[in-house]
N, C-alpha and C positions, 0 to 999 in steps of 0.2 A: 822269343820269350822262353825263358827256362821253364821246364815242366813244373807245375805247382805241386804235383803229387809224385812221389818216387815210384809208386806202382805203375804209373803211366810210362815212365822212363823204362822200367823193366819190360812192360808190354812191347814197347817199340823195339827193344833189343831182341826179345824172344820171338817176335812175329813181324819182321820188317816188311814183308810183302803185304800182309793184312793191314798194317799201319799205313803204308803208302796208299793203298786203295781207300782207306778210311779218311786220310788226310785230303786226298784228291776230291772225294765226295764232299767233304766239309767245305773246302775252298769253293767248289762249284756252287753249292747251295748258299753259303754265306756271302760270297763276293760277287757272283755273276748271275744269279738267278732272279733278280728282281730290282726294283727301284729304291729300296730302303737304304738310307745312308748308314754308315758304320755304327754310329752312336745308337740309332734306333734298333739296329740288329742286336747289339749287345744288351740293350734294355729288354728286348724280347727274350733273349736267351736267359737273362737273369730271372725274369718273371716265370718263364717255363720251368727252369730248373728248380726255382723256389716252390712253385705250385706243385711240382711233382715230388717234392721232398728229396731231391737228389743233391745232397749237401756238398759232395765232392765236386760235382759240376758247377754248383752255385759258387763255390770258392773260386774256381777257375774263371767263371764268367764275370764275376765281380772284378777280379784282378785285371782281366783283359779289357773289360769295359772302362776301367779307370785309365788304362794305357791308351784307350781310344778317346779319352777326354771327358768321360762321364764324371760328374762330381757326386759327392755323398748325398746331396739333396735329391738329385735325380734318381739315384739308386733307391733311396729310402722311399720316394714317392711310388716307384714301381712296386716295392715290397708292401707298402701300405695298401695298395690296391688288391692284394691277396685277401684281405680280411673278409670282405663281403662276397668274394667268389669261392674261395676254398676254405675259409674259416680262420679264426683267430689262432688256434694251435699251430697250423701250418705257417702262418705269418710269424709266430714267435720262434719257430725253428729257424726260419730264414733270417729273422732279426738277430738271433744269437750268432749265426755265421757271420753276418755283416759286422756286428760289433766286435767279434773276435779278430777280424781282419784289420781293424783300425789301429 
């Protein structure tokens, strides 16, 4: 997948060894460290990035989740679950990101 954000492309170019280590850790955790299937892993990443207010990560995770087969209804359900846990304002920020990507 092409980088979602140009700054990440620049980071990879400026710090190739750090990126390689970061990528290897990500693959180990995401792909080999447990029994969750790919779609569930992306839903979790969407929820965590949304709850944390990390909109750049949220954009990336939504796009990668869709590539893994998530549909808009599944993503929206994960985002709606934020309301009672981290609050309506945090949900609205994530909802804005979701709607802007469509």
